[in-house]
C-alpha positions as CSV (number, residue, x, y, z in Angstrom):
1,X,-0.7,-8.4,28.8
2,X,0.2,-11.9,29.8
3,X,-0.9,-14.7,27.5
4,X,-0.3,-18.5,27.6
5,X,0.3,-20.6,24.6
6,X,-2.3,-23.3,24.5
7,X,-1.8,-27.1,24.1
8,X,-2.2,-26.8,20.4
9,X,0.8,-24.3,20.3
10,X,-1.4,-21.4,19.4
11,X,-1.4,-18.0,21.0
12,X,-4.6,-15.8,20.9
13,X,-4.1,-12.1,20.6
14,X,-7.8,-11.3,20.6
15,X,-10.4,-10.5,17.9
16,X,-8.8,-7.0,17.4
17,X,-6.0,-8.8,15.5
18,X,-8.1,-11.4,13.6
19,X,-7.2,-11.7,10.0
20,X,-4.0,-9.6,10.4
21,X,-0.5,-10.7,9.3
22,X,2.5,-10.6,11.5
23,X,6.2,-11.2,10.9
24,X,7.7,-13.2,13.7
25,X,11.3,-12.5,14.6
26,X,13.1,-14.8,17.1
27,X,15.8,-13.1,19.0
28,X,19.0,-14.8,20.4
29,X,17.5,-14.9,23.9
30,X,14.5,-16.8,22.7
31,X,12.2,-13.7,22.7
32,X,9.7,-13.3,19.9
33,X,8.9,-10.0,18.3
34,X,5.6,-9.7,16.4
35,X,5.6,-7.0,13.7
36,X,2.3,-6.2,12.0
37,X,2.6,-6.5,8.2
38,X,0.6,-5.7,5.1
39,X,0.7,-8.1,2.2
40,X,0.9,-6.7,-1.3
41,X,0.1,-8.9,-4.3
42,X,3.1,-9.6,-6.4
43,X,1.4,-8.0,-9.4
44,X,1.1,-4.7,-7.5
45,X,4.6,-4.7,-5.9
46,X,5.9,-2.3,-8.6
47,X,3.7,0.4,-7.2
48,X,5.7,0.3,-4.0
49,X,9.2,0.9,-5.4
50,X,11.0,4.1,-4.6
51,X,11.0,5.2,-8.2
52,X,7.2,4.8,-8.5
53,X,6.6,6.5,-5.2
54,X,8.6,9.5,-6.5
55,X,6.6,9.5,-9.8
56,X,3.3,9.3,-7.8
57,X,4.5,12.2,-5.6
58,X,5.2,14.4,-8.7
59,X,1.8,13.4,-10.2
60,X,0.0,14.3,-7.0
61,X,1.8,17.7,-7.0
62,X,1.0,18.3,-10.6
63,X,-2.7,17.5,-10.0
64,X,-2.8,19.9,-7.1
65,X,-1.5,22.7,-9.4
66,X,-3.8,21.8,-12.3
67,X,-7.4,21.4,-11.0
68,X,-9.8,19.5,-13.1
69,X,-11.7,21.7,-15.6
70,X,-14.4,21.1,-18.2
71,X,-13.1,20.3,-21.7
72,X,-14.4,22.1,-24.8
73,X,-14.9,19.0,-26.8
74,X,-15.3,20.7,-30.1
75,X,-12.0,22.6,-29.6
76,X,-10.3,19.4,-28.6
77,X,-11.5,17.5,-31.6
78,X,-10.4,20.3,-34.0
79,X,-7.0,20.2,-32.3
80,X,-6.7,16.5,-32.8
81,X,-7.9,16.6,-36.4
82,X,-5.1,19.1,-37.2
83,X,-2.5,16.6,-36.0
84,X,-3.7,13.8,-38.2
């Protein structure tokens, strides 16, 4: 695909890429590399740390080994009362 930069300095990639983020890397020879990026809010960045990924992996494995089951509420309340 060959594109020309318009007089405003903008390059149109097409509607397929509308609203997407790209990192632009300028190489020594003047070439530009566009790398698609996803932006994560700072308040959620902790979810993407290696430690949290490992914890989430273990949680997912645990959930696969322990399927959801109905709780006997009376038995649960009796168990909780015994601990108080």
